[in-house]
C-alpha positions, 0 to 999 in steps of 0.5 A: 346935341346928339341926334334925337329921333321921333317917329309915328305911323300914319294911315296915308300913302307915302306919296301923300305924306311926302307931298304934304311935308315937302311944302314948308308952308304946311309945317306951321300947321303941326308945329305951331305949339312951339314954333311961331311967327313963321315967314317964308324965305321965298315965294315957292314953298315946295321942294329943294330951296324952300325955307322959312324963318320962325320963333322958338317958344322955349322957356328962357330963350332970349334968342328965339329966331331960327330958320330952315331950308330944304337942302335935299328932297328925294321923292318919296322917302327923304327930306333934309332941312338945314338951318340956324338958330340961337344968338347970331344964328350960330347954332347949326341944325340938321333935320331929316324926315324919312318916310317908309311905306308900310302895309295897307297904305300906311307910312312910318314918318321918322324925324331926326333933329341934330343941333351943333352948338358952337360955343361953350355957353350954347353947349351948356344951355342945351345940356340944361334940358333942351333935348328932353324939351325938343323931344316932347315938342317933336313927339307932339308935332308927329301926333298932330301931323298924323291927325291932320293927314288922317282926319284933317283935324287940329290944323293950325295956321298955314304960313304965307309969303308975308307970314300972316 
């Protein structure tokens, strides 16, 4: 799938936004409307190497488990996560959070997601509306991220080591 990008402006300093995003245990708080049953892949949930496994609540999705790991963490402007999902974890994913400082302690958060399907059947499934669905879910995640960082509202569950 071609990369999809969503962005939002948050009324918080870039360092604060970065500190929140570099802890993968915080991600279920703003993505639990479509990513559920989170489990950390290691005890330390912060920085390079931190990762998690989760289920994707997509319509008609028979192979719902996926995982991501932070492969690059460049303070305070970029976090790259790589992962796999789908049947036998054969679809590779690449997600990039880019943070740009704005005026008056604001931060533009841009998230770009790319999936790399391997088989023809994976490509066909993505062609049947997956990109639009993922764009809507990620736009909502960005709005939830903003409400959490600005007002502390709408917080979902924070994942723990045991996933509970």
